[in-house]
C-alpha positions as CSV (number, residue, x, y, z in Angstrom):
1,X,0.0,0.0,0.0
2,X,1.4,3.4,-1.0
3,X,1.1,6.6,1.1
4,X,-1.5,8.0,-1.4
5,X,-3.6,4.8,-1.0
6,X,-3.4,5.1,2.8
7,X,-4.5,8.8,2.8
8,X,-7.3,7.9,0.4
9,X,-8.6,5.1,2.6
10,X,-8.4,7.3,5.7
11,X,-10.5,10.0,4.1
12,X,-13.2,7.5,3.3
13,X,-13.6,6.3,6.8
14,X,-17.1,6.7,8.1
15,X,-16.7,5.4,11.7
16,X,-16.1,9.0,12.8
17,X,-19.0,10.3,15.0
18,X,-21.3,12.9,13.4
19,X,-21.3,16.4,14.9
20,X,-24.5,17.2,16.7
21,X,-26.7,19.8,14.8
22,X,-27.0,21.9,18.0
23,X,-23.2,22.2,18.3
24,X,-23.0,23.4,14.7
25,X,-25.8,25.9,15.2
26,X,-24.1,27.3,18.3
27,X,-20.8,27.6,16.5
28,X,-22.6,29.4,13.7
29,X,-24.2,31.9,16.1
30,X,-21.0,32.6,17.9
31,X,-19.2,33.2,14.6
32,X,-21.9,35.6,13.4
33,X,-21.6,37.5,16.7
34,X,-17.9,37.8,16.3
35,X,-18.3,38.9,12.8
36,X,-20.7,41.6,13.8
37,X,-18.4,42.9,16.5
38,X,-15.5,43.0,14.1
39,X,-17.6,44.9,11.5
40,X,-18.8,47.4,14.2
41,X,-15.2,48.0,15.3
42,X,-14.0,48.5,11.7
43,X,-16.9,50.9,10.8
44,X,-16.4,52.9,14.1
45,X,-12.7,53.3,13.3
46,X,-13.4,54.5,9.8
47,X,-16.2,56.8,10.7
48,X,-14.6,60.2,11.1
49,X,-17.8,62.3,10.8
50,X,-19.1,60.8,14.1
51,X,-18.7,63.3,16.9
52,X,-16.6,62.0,19.8
53,X,-17.5,62.6,23.4
54,X,-15.2,65.1,25.1
55,X,-12.7,63.8,27.6
56,X,-14.0,63.9,31.1
57,X,-12.2,66.4,33.4
58,X,-11.8,66.0,37.1
59,X,-14.2,68.2,39.1
60,X,-12.9,71.7,39.7
61,X,-10.4,71.6,36.8
62,X,-11.9,74.8,35.4
63,X,-12.6,76.7,38.5
64,X,-12.5,80.3,37.2
65,X,-9.2,81.6,38.8
66,X,-7.2,78.5,38.1
67,X,-7.4,77.2,41.7
68,X,-8.8,73.7,42.1
69,X,-12.3,73.4,43.6
70,X,-12.1,72.4,47.2
71,X,-15.9,72.0,47.8
């Protein structure tokens, strides 16, 4: 038996257990969720026209005379 014959006979084996349809459906749903997240991240990174939220400043940072707010 040659190596090619051995590979051919292994690929035709049917004694391998079948994958349960629920497992396949779950894997499909997880894959779709991951694809949606990746798409959302890519479109958010490319969307320049979207206004960004200003950086949050600590309380009292802009207290008129430059002194921090002590209240």
